[in-house]
Each structure stands twice: as C-alpha cells, then as structure tokens.
DRENPA-3360 file (N, C-alpha, C; in nm, 2 decimals, always signed):
BEGIN
1 = XXXXXXXX = +0.09/-0.11/+0.01/+0.04/+0.01/-0.01/+0.10/+0.13/+0.00 ~ +0.01/+0.21/-0.07/+0.11/+0.35/-0.06/+0.07/+0.39/+0.10 ~ +0.21/+0.41/+0.12/+0.21/+0.53/+0.33/+0.17/+0.62/+0.32 ~ +0.14/+0.74/+0.22/+0.08/+0.82/+0.22/-0.09/+0.84/+0.23 ~ -0.15/+0.77/+0.17/-0.29/+0.71/+0.23/-0.34/+0.74/+0.40 ~ -0.23/+0.68/+0.47/-0.27/+0.72/+0.60/-0.22/+0.80/+0.69 ~ -0.17/+0.91/+0.60/-0.16/+1.01/+0.72/-0.26/+1.07/+0.78 ~ -0.23/+1.09/+0.89/-0.34/+1.14/+0.98/-0.43/+1.26/+0.96;
9 = XXXXXXXX = -0.58/+1.29/+0.95/-0.64/+1.39/+0.90/-0.60/+1.53/+0.96 ~ -0.53/+1.52/+1.04/-0.52/+1.63/+1.14/-0.37/+1.73/+1.07 ~ -0.33/+1.64/+0.95/-0.18/+1.65/+0.91/-0.22/+1.82/+0.84 ~ -0.06/+1.89/+0.90/-0.08/+1.99/+0.85/-0.05/+2.03/+0.63 ~ -0.13/+2.13/+0.60/-0.11/+2.11/+0.47/+0.06/+2.14/+0.40 ~ +0.14/+2.22/+0.49/+0.23/+2.21/+0.43/+0.33/+2.07/+0.46 ~ +0.25/+1.96/+0.53/+0.33/+1.83/+0.53/+0.30/+1.71/+0.42 ~ +0.19/+1.77/+0.32/+0.10/+1.69/+0.24/+0.23/+1.70/+0.10;
17 = XXXXXXXX = +0.26/+1.65/+0.05/+0.34/+1.66/-0.07/+0.27/+1.69/-0.19 ~ +0.32/+1.74/-0.28/+0.24/+1.78/-0.41/+0.22/+1.63/-0.44 ~ +0.25/+1.53/-0.52/+0.27/+1.42/-0.52/+0.32/+1.33/-0.50 ~ +0.26/+1.19/-0.50/+0.34/+1.06/-0.43/+0.43/+0.99/-0.53 ~ +0.52/+0.94/-0.52/+0.58/+0.87/-0.60/+0.54/+0.68/-0.60 ~ +0.60/+0.61/-0.73/+0.54/+0.50/-0.72/+0.60/+0.44/-0.63 ~ +0.68/+0.45/-0.57/+0.70/+0.39/-0.40/+0.65/+0.46/-0.29 ~ +0.58/+0.55/-0.33/+0.52/+0.57/-0.22/+0.53/+0.70/-0.14;
25 = XXXXXXXX = +0.67/+0.74/-0.21/+0.78/+0.86/-0.15/+0.71/+1.00/-0.16 ~ +0.68/+1.11/-0.08/+0.63/+1.24/-0.14/+0.72/+1.31/-0.19 ~ +0.71/+1.39/-0.29/+0.78/+1.49/-0.39/+0.71/+1.62/-0.34 ~ +0.80/+1.72/-0.31/+0.79/+1.89/-0.28/+0.84/+1.97/-0.42 ~ +0.73/+1.98/-0.50/+0.82/+2.05/-0.61/+0.93/+2.19/-0.58 ~ +0.88/+2.24/-0.51/+0.97/+2.37/-0.47/+1.05/+2.35/-0.35 ~ +1.03/+2.22/-0.32/+1.17/+2.18/-0.21/+1.19/+2.08/-0.23 ~ +1.29/+2.06/-0.35/+1.31/+1.91/-0.39/+1.40/+1.81/-0.26;
33 = XXXXXXXX = +1.48/+1.91/-0.16/+1.55/+1.81/-0.07/+1.49/+1.78/+0.06 ~ +1.32/+1.76/+0.01/+1.27/+1.71/+0.09/+1.20/+1.58/+0.04 ~ +1.20/+1.59/-0.07/+1.20/+1.44/-0.16/+1.35/+1.34/-0.16 ~ +1.26/+1.21/-0.06/+1.46/+1.12/-0.10/+1.40/+1.04/-0.20 ~ +1.55/+1.04/-0.28/+1.52/+1.02/-0.40/+1.58/+0.83/-0.40 ~ +1.47/+0.79/-0.50/+1.50/+0.67/-0.48/+1.53/+0.59/-0.61 ~ +1.60/+0.51/-0.60/+1.65/+0.46/-0.79/+1.50/+0.38/-0.80 ~ +1.47/+0.34/-0.73/+1.33/+0.19/-0.81/+1.24/+0.34/-0.85;
41 = XXXXXXXX = +1.22/+0.45/-0.79/+1.12/+0.53/-0.82/+1.15/+0.58/-0.96 ~ +1.31/+0.66/-0.98/+1.38/+0.70/-1.10/+1.33/+0.55/-1.19 ~ +1.37/+0.50/-1.19/+1.36/+0.37/-1.28/+1.21/+0.35/-1.34 ~ +1.14/+0.35/-1.24/+0.99/+0.29/-1.27/+0.93/+0.42/-1.34 ~ +0.93/+0.58/-1.32/+0.91/+0.66/-1.39/+0.98/+0.73/-1.48 ~ +1.05/+0.72/-1.51/+1.14/+0.69/-1.64/+1.06/+0.61/-1.76 ~ +1.05/+0.50/-1.66/+1.05/+0.40/-1.78/+0.85/+0.43/-1.84 ~ +0.82/+0.48/-1.71/+0.67/+0.53/-1.78/+0.66/+0.69/-1.87;
49 = XXXXXXXX = +0.80/+0.75/-1.89/+0.76/+0.87/-1.91/+0.85/+0.88/-2.05 ~ +0.71/+0.94/-2.09/+0.76/+0.95/-2.29/+0.78/+1.02/-2.32 ~ +0.93/+1.01/-2.43/+1.02/+1.09/-2.46/+0.92/+1.17/-2.62 ~ +0.95/+1.35/-2.64/+0.88/+1.41/-2.72/+0.71/+1.40/-2.68 ~ +0.67/+1.42/-2.59/+0.53/+1.45/-2.54/+0.47/+1.32/-2.52 ~ +0.54/+1.20/-2.56/+0.44/+1.09/-2.58/+0.42/+1.07/-2.73 ~ +0.46/+1.13/-2.82/+0.43/+1.15/-2.97/+0.50/+1.01/-3.01 ~ +0.59/+0.92/-3.01/+0.69/+0.86/-3.01/+0.68/+0.74/-2.94;
57 = XXXXXXXX = +0.69/+0.59/-2.96/+0.68/+0.51/-2.86/+0.87/+0.47/-2.81 ~ +0.84/+0.60/-2.71/+1.01/+0.56/-2.67/+1.04/+0.65/-2.50 ~ +1.09/+0.56/-2.47/+1.07/+0.66/-2.30/+1.21/+0.77/-2.26 ~ +1.23/+0.77/-2.18/+1.35/+0.83/-2.09/+1.44/+0.75/-2.06 ~ +1.40/+0.61/-1.98/+1.50/+0.53/-1.96/+1.55/+0.46/-2.07 ~ +1.46/+0.45/-2.21/+1.56/+0.41/-2.31/+1.64/+0.51/-2.41 ~ +1.60/+0.64/-2.36/+1.71/+0.72/-2.40/+1.86/+0.74/-2.31 ~ +1.82/+0.71/-2.12/+1.93/+0.68/-2.08/+1.99/+0.56/-2.10;
65 = XXXXXXXX = +1.98/+0.42/-2.17/+2.02/+0.35/-2.20/+2.12/+0.35/-2.27 ~ +2.06/+0.44/-2.40/+2.11/+0.47/-2.53/+2.25/+0.54/-2.51 ~ +2.24/+0.66/-2.42/+2.32/+0.73/-2.38/+2.47/+0.64/-2.34 ~ +2.44/+0.61/-2.20/+2.51/+0.49/-2.18/+2.57/+0.44/-2.26 ~ +2.49/+0.35/-2.34/+2.57/+0.28/-2.43/+2.70/+0.39/-2.54 ~ +2.66/+0.45/-2.60/+2.70/+0.58/-2.69/+2.85/+0.62/-2.56 ~ +2.83/+0.64/-2.46/+2.91/+0.69/-2.40/+3.06/+0.62/-2.36 ~ +2.98/+0.44/-2.36/+3.13/+0.34/-2.35/+3.14/+0.33/-2.49;
73 = XXXXXXXX = +3.07/+0.34/-2.64/+3.15/+0.33/-2.76/+3.20/+0.43/-2.78 ~ +3.17/+0.55/-2.75/+3.27/+0.70/-2.76/+3.47/+0.65/-2.67 ~ +3.42/+0.58/-2.54/+3.56/+0.57/-2.49/+3.56/+0.71/-2.41 ~ +3.46/+0.77/-2.33/+3.49/+0.82/-2.26/+3.55/+0.79/-2.12 ~ +3.60/+0.86/-2.01/+3.67/+0.83/-1.90/+3.59/+0.76/-1.81 ~ +3.59/+0.68/-1.72/+3.48/+0.64/-1.61/+3.38/+0.73/-1.54 ~ +3.47/+0.85/-1.52/+3.41/+0.99/-1.42/+3.33/+1.04/-1.50 ~ +3.26/+1.02/-1.67/+3.18/+1.08/-1.70/+3.04/+0.98/-1.72;
81 = XXXXXXXX = +3.06/+0.85/-1.75/+2.94/+0.76/-1.74/+2.84/+0.80/-1.60 ~ +2.86/+0.79/-1.46/+2.74/+0.84/-1.38/+2.69/+0.96/-1.43 ~ +2.77/+1.08/-1.50/+2.66/+1.20/-1.51/+2.61/+1.16/-1.66 ~ +2.64/+1.10/-1.74/+2.62/+1.03/-1.86/+2.46/+0.98/-1.80 ~ +2.46/+0.89/-1.75/+2.32/+0.77/-1.68/+2.22/+0.90/-1.62 ~ +2.31/+1.00/-1.52/+2.19/+1.04/-1.45/+2.16/+1.16/-1.51 ~ +2.19/+1.27/-1.63/+2.17/+1.36/-1.66/+2.03/+1.39/-1.69 ~ +1.93/+1.29/-1.71/+1.78/+1.32/-1.68/+1.74/+1.25/-1.59;
89 = XXXXXXXX = +1.76/+1.18/-1.52/+1.71/+1.13/-1.40/+1.62/+1.24/-1.29 ~ +1.61/+1.34/-1.31/+1.52/+1.45/-1.26/+1.37/+1.45/-1.34 ~ +1.41/+1.35/-1.43/+1.25/+1.36/-1.53/+1.23/+1.29/-1.41 ~ +1.24/+1.18/-1.39/+1.11/+1.11/-1.34/+1.08/+1.20/-1.23 ~ +1.08/+1.35/-1.18/+1.02/+1.40/-1.08/+0.93/+1.47/-1.13 ~ +0.99/+1.56/-1.26/+0.96/+1.69/-1.35/+0.90/+1.63/-1.47 ~ +0.90/+1.56/-1.49/+0.89/+1.54/-1.68/+1.01/+1.55/-1.73 ~ +0.95/+1.53/-1.88/+1.06/+1.56/-1.95/+0.97/+1.64/-2.09;
97 = XXXXXXXX = +0.98/+1.72/-2.01/+0.92/+1.84/-2.11/+1.00/+1.90/-2.26 ~ +0.93/+1.90/-2.35/+0.97/+1.93/-2.46/+1.07/+2.12/-2.51 ~ +1.20/+2.04/-2.53/+1.28/+2.18/-2.52/+1.18/+2.31/-2.58 ~ +1.09/+2.28/-2.67/+1.04/+2.37/-2.75/+0.92/+2.46/-2.59 ~ +0.84/+2.38/-2.51/+0.78/+2.46/-2.44/+0.89/+2.50/-2.30 ~ +0.98/+2.42/-2.28/+1.10/+2.51/-2.18/+1.15/+2.64/-2.25 ~ +1.16/+2.65/-2.35/+1.19/+2.80/-2.43/+1.09/+2.88/-2.39 ~ +0.98/+2.85/-2.37/+0.85/+2.93/-2.37/+0.86/+2.95/-2.20;
105 = XXXXXXXX = +0.89/+2.86/-2.17/+0.87/+2.87/-1.97/+0.97/+2.89/-1.93 ~ +1.03/+3.04/-1.91/+1.15/+3.08/-1.88/+1.20/+3.07/-1.78 ~ +1.06/+3.11/-1.70/+1.15/+3.07/-1.52/+1.16/+2.91/-1.50 ~ +1.08/+2.82/-1.57/+1.11/+2.68/-1.55/+1.27/+2.63/-1.52 ~ +1.29/+2.66/-1.59/+1.46/+2.60/-1.56/+1.53/+2.64/-1.43 ~ +1.53/+2.78/-1.39/+1.56/+2.84/-1.23/+1.48/+2.79/-1.13 ~ +1.36/+2.77/-1.19/+1.24/+2.76/-1.02/+1.22/+2.58/-1.05 ~ +1.25/+2.52/-1.12/+1.20/+2.37/-1.13/+1.33/+2.24/-1.13;
113 = XXXXXXXX = +1.35/+2.28/-1.27/+1.45/+2.22/-1.36/+1.59/+2.19/-1.30 ~ +1.66/+2.31/-1.27/+1.78/+2.33/-1.23/+1.82/+2.23/-1.08 ~ +1.67/+2.28/-0.97/+1.70/+2.28/-0.83/+1.70/+2.06/-0.81 ~ +1.57/+2.06/-0.90/+1.59/+1.88/-0.93/+1.68/+1.84/-0.98 ~ +1.72/+1.89/-1.11/+1.91/+1.81/-1.12/+2.00/+1.82/-1.01 ~ +2.00/+1.93/-0.96/+2.08/+1.94/-0.83/+2.10/+1.85/-0.72 ~ +1.96/+1.86/-0.69/+1.88/+1.76/-0.56/+1.92/+1.61/-0.60 ~ +1.91/+1.57/-0.73/+1.93/+1.45/-0.80/+2.08/+1.43/-0.81;
121 = XXXXXXXX = +2.11/+1.48/-0.84/+2.26/+1.44/-0.89/+2.31/+1.47/-0.73 ~ +2.34/+1.54/-0.68/+2.34/+1.51/-0.48/+2.32/+1.39/-0.39 ~ +2.19/+1.37/-0.45/+2.12/+1.27/-0.37/+2.20/+1.16/-0.43 ~ +2.29/+1.09/-0.56/+2.36/+0.99/-0.61/+2.50/+1.02/-0.54 ~ +2.54/+1.11/-0.51/+2.66/+1.13/-0.47/+2.72/+1.18/-0.58 ~ +2.67/+1.25/-0.66/+2.78/+1.31/-0.81/+2.78/+1.45/-0.76 ~ +2.85/+1.49/-0.82/+2.90/+1.65/-0.82/+2.85/+1.72/-0.89 ~ +2.73/+1.85/-0.81/+2.73/+1.96/-0.87/+2.75/+2.06/-0.80;
129 = XXXXXXXX = +2.72/+2.21/-0.95/+2.75/+2.15/-1.10/+2.80/+2.05/-1.12 ~ +2.77/+2.02/-1.25/+2.86/+1.92/-1.29/+3.00/+1.97/-1.38 ~ +3.10/+1.93/-1.36/+3.25/+1.99/-1.34/+3.19/+2.02/-1.55 ~ +3.23/+2.15/-1.61/+3.20/+2.18/-1.73/+3.27/+2.11/-1.81 ~ +3.39/+2.02/-1.83/+3.50/+1.94/-1.91/+3.38/+1.75/-1.93 ~ +3.31/+1.79/-1.80/+3.24/+1.66/-1.78/+3.12/+1.70/-1.84 ~ +3.03/+1.80/-1.86/+2.90/+1.85/-1.89/+2.90/+1.85/-2.01 ~ +3.02/+1.89/-2.11/+3.08/+1.89/-2.26/+3.04/+1.76/-2.32;
137 = XXXXXXXX = +3.07/+1.65/-2.24/+3.12/+1.50/-2.29/+2.96/+1.46/-2.28 ~ +2.88/+1.49/-2.15/+2.73/+1.49/-2.13/+2.64/+1.55/-2.24 ~ +2.68/+1.64/-2.28/+2.61/+1.68/-2.39/+2.64/+1.70/-2.54 ~ +2.75/+1.59/-2.59/+2.76/+1.55/-2.71/+2.72/+1.40/-2.70 ~ +2.75/+1.32/-2.58/+2.64/+1.18/-2.57/+2.48/+1.21/-2.62 ~ +2.45/+1.27/-2.53/+2.32/+1.36/-2.51/+2.23/+1.33/-2.68 ~ +2.34/+1.47/-2.74/+2.31/+1.49/-2.89/+2.31/+1.36/-2.96 ~ +2.41/+1.31/-2.98/+2.41/+1.16/-3.04/+2.32/+1.09/-3.01;
145 = XXXXXXXX = +2.30/+1.04/-2.91/+2.17/+0.96/-2.87/+2.05/+1.02/-2.94 ~ +2.02/+1.15/-2.90/+1.92/+1.19/-2.94/+1.88/+1.15/-3.13 ~ +2.00/+1.21/-3.18/+2.01/+1.17/-3.33/+1.99/+1.04/-3.37 ~ +2.04/+0.90/-3.29/+2.03/+0.78/-3.30/+1.89/+0.73/-3.27 ~ +1.86/+0.79/-3.17/+1.69/+0.69/-3.17/+1.58/+0.78/-3.24 ~ +1.61/+0.89/-3.32/+1.53/+1.01/-3.40/+1.54/+0.90/-3.50 ~ +1.65/+0.88/-3.57/+1.68/+0.79/-3.68/+1.59/+0.65/-3.68 ~ +1.61/+0.60/-3.54/+1.60/+0.48/-3.54/+1.42/+0.49/-3.52;
153 = XXXXXXXX = +1.38/+0.58/-3.51/+1.22/+0.59/-3.50/+1.17/+0.65/-3.60 ~ +1.28/+0.71/-3.70/+1.21/+0.76/-3.81/+1.10/+0.90/-3.80 ~ +1.20/+0.97/-3.70/+1.14/+1.09/-3.70/+1.15/+1.16/-3.78 ~ +0.99/+1.23/-3.79/+1.05/+1.32/-3.94/+1.09/+1.44/-3.89 ~ +1.13/+1.51/-3.77/+1.22/+1.59/-3.79/+1.34/+1.59/-3.78 ~ +1.42/+1.44/-3.79/+1.53/+1.39/-3.74/+1.64/+1.52/-3.78 ~ +1.64/+1.52/-3.90/+1.75/+1.60/-4.01/+1.78/+1.72/-3.96 ~ +1.70/+1.80/-3.90/+1.68/+1.93/-3.84/+1.73/+1.95/-3.72;
161 = XXXXXXXX = +1.67/+1.85/-3.67/+1.72/+1.86/-3.51/+1.89/+1.78/-3.48 ~ +1.93/+1.70/-3.57/+2.04/+1.66/-3.58/+2.17/+1.77/-3.65 ~ +2.08/+1.84/-3.74/+2.20/+1.94/-3.79/+2.17/+2.10/-3.66 ~ +2.07/+2.09/-3.61/+2.10/+2.23/-3.47/+2.19/+2.16/-3.41 ~ +2.24/+2.05/-3.34/+2.33/+2.01/-3.24/+2.45/+1.97/-3.32 ~ +2.45/+2.06/-3.43/+2.63/+2.03/-3.51/+2.65/+1.92/-3.50 ~ +2.60/+1.80/-3.54/+2.63/+1.63/-3.57/+2.68/+1.62/-3.71 ~ +2.79/+1.59/-3.69/+2.83/+1.57/-3.84/+2.79/+1.46/-3.92;
169 = XXXXXXXX = +2.77/+1.52/-4.03/+2.69/+1.49/-4.15/+2.69/+1.33/-4.16 ~ +2.88/+1.30/-4.18/+2.85/+1.13/-4.22/+2.87/+1.06/-4.03 ~ +2.85/+1.15/-3.92/+2.77/+1.06/-3.81/+2.66/+0.99/-3.82 ~ +2.61/+1.11/-3.86/+2.43/+1.11/-3.87/+2.37/+1.02/-3.98 ~ +2.45/+1.00/-4.07/+2.42/+0.92/-4.18/+2.46/+0.76/-4.11 ~ +2.56/+0.72/-4.03/+2.62/+0.58/-3.99/+2.52/+0.57/-3.87 ~ +2.47/+0.67/-3.77/+2.37/+0.62/-3.73/+2.20/+0.58/-3.74 ~ +2.16/+0.65/-3.85/+2.08/+0.62/-3.94/+2.08/+0.44/-3.99;
177 = X = +2.17/+0.41/-3.97/+2.18/+0.30/-4.09/+2.11/+0.18/-3.99;
% end
C-alpha cells in the first residue's frame, strides 16, 4: 500500500506532498531537498515517461540506456559515465518537457529543473554543478543519442534536430543505418 494514504486527518497542509512516487515517497516540487530520491522510483518513472511528449513510443529510460551505450562506445573516461546516466534522472520527478515548451517557460529552468537536477545529482553522490569538461561530454553523448533514437524511430524532424546539434553528416548517416 501507499504510505501516504494513511496520513492523519489533522496533517498540516505543508506536510502533504505535491505528489506521491510509485514507491510511496512524497515529492515537494518547490522543495526538492525534502524528497528522498530512490532509484526504484527513478527507473519506474523514467520507464513510464515518454520522450517527445509521448508522440513516439520511446521513453526516458530507453534514452538513458542509449546514452550509456554511446558514452561507452565513444570511450569517455569512467568519470563521465555516472553523469551521463544521471543527466535526465530529474525527469522522473518533473517529467520530460519538450525543449520548445521549456523555451516558452523561462522560469521553469531556474525554479524547477535546475534545483531538481542538483538534488538528484547530489542524492546520487555526484558533483553539482557538473564540472564543465564532463558536462561537455554529457551534452555530446546526449546529442548523439538523440540523433540515433530519432533515426531509429524515423522521427520526421530528425535531420533538422541533428543539424541543430552540430552532429557531423557522416555520423548522422552512420547512426541512421
């Protein structure tokens, strides 16, 4: 059962979380540090969170797994892999908002996304902010994985998305095979 179902009726409203995770943990959106990050919740939620606003059958956990494979294939140092694996884990709590929507919600990054990224990274024992050389590798891996999954899924905007991320045409062709 869900532990939050049994909150006493006199519980103060500030003690009631915004949502409850699959594992029964409370989530406070504006106070992420109150939320216990559990990998069981992260994996469950990411496996149920669709990429591309659910338009294509691909979830964030599949994207994460592809990123890990790309990182290994590219031969990045071992210090990069945990950051690659964690780069979208905050989306287990705040969902995967399409980048076009994020651009139209300028406060979202500062008030929601960045604090949740920091909380999840720190909860996993990872450095925050991510050191710039590692973040550069994470972004490169993420862009390559994005192009690879778009090619695999035959996304209609794959060429434009890959060009915008400066992925070399040769690499884009190799990923689409």
